[in-house]
N, C-alpha and C positions, 0 to 999 in steps of 0.2 A: 452644245445649242441650247437654249433655255428656253421652253415656251409656257404660256398662260393659258389656261381655258377653263372659261366662264360654262354654268349653268344654274336654271333654276327661275330665269323671266317666263313672262307671262303676262296674259290679262285676269284683272281682278277687281273683283266691286269696291266703290271705296266704302271704309272701314275691315277689310279686308286686310289678310298677311301673305308676305311670300318672304322665300328664304333663296338666298343666292350665294352660290357656292363657286371658290374659284382654287383651282390647284397647278401648280408648278409643277413642271416637270423639265428631265434633263440635268445637264451636272451641276446640283444643287449644292451650294458651299453653305454660306450663311446670308442668309435675307435681315436685312434692317427693320425695314417698315412695309407694314402690309398695308391696303389703302383701297377704297371704294371711291371713284369718280362718275359724275351723271353729265351727261350732255344733251340738251332739244334744239331742234335746227335753230332757235332766235337767242341762243345762248352760249358763252362759253364755257367750256368744261369746268366744272365745280367740285370741290372736295365734298364729300358726302361725309366719310370716317374714315379716321386712320388712327394704326395700331402699331406705336412702335414702343418707345420706352413710356409712353402714354398714350392711354387712349384719347382722342378728339371726335368730337361730333359738331358739324353745320349744324347752326343754330335753328333752324327749317326742321331738322329732324332728331332734336337732343330728346328723349322720351321715348320716340317711337321707334328708332332704328336701333339694333347693336351689335356690334362688331366681335367678331371671335377669332383666335388664330389657333391653327394646331402644327406647332415647330414640328414634328416629328413626320407627319403629312405634308408640311410644304401646302398647306392650303389655307385659307380664310374666306369665314362665312359674313355674310350681312341679314342678319333678322330683320325683317321691316313690317311694324302692325300698325294697325290704324292709317293704312294707306289711303292716302289724298290724290283725286285727282291731278294736283299741281307736281307729286310725284314721279309722274309719265316721261320718262326718258330713255335714251341708253345708259346703261350700268357699264361702269369698266373698270376692271381688275385692275392693280397697281401694284408692283412689289419692287423695290430697291434691293437689289442683294449682289452677292460677289458669288461669283462660277467657283464650282469646285478646281477649276485650272488656271484660276487668274487672281491676282490682290485687289484689283479695282474693283468697286462696286458700281453697277449700270442700273437702269430703269426699265423695266419692263411693263407692258401693256397685254391686257389678254383683248379679244376680239369685241367687244361689249355684246351686252345682252340685253334685250328689249324689256320692257316695265311698263304696261299702259295700266290705268288706274280710270275705271269707267264704268258707270252703269246702263 
């Protein structure tokens, strides 16, 4: 069984910073892509940043957010700087991985962590 656990959300003022972390546990084999998505009540879930063979960012966060991964620890972080009210959302960790007892890759999601940017 594989589980993703997120941490680091919270309330921050505009212009502030937060770091989100996500750790995968269980029978982890190989992780291909690690990513962060976000969702608000009035929008579909959208990709924020992804780290696979290449690193990519949504236009709205380029230059402000940075994604990093540690393959040895099976973790992915999202450093968020210069936060804006429009960054307010539930942030979800995503990993596409193969467990140590399987050959096929599956997608896993974290439970979500709330980020609120408000004065």
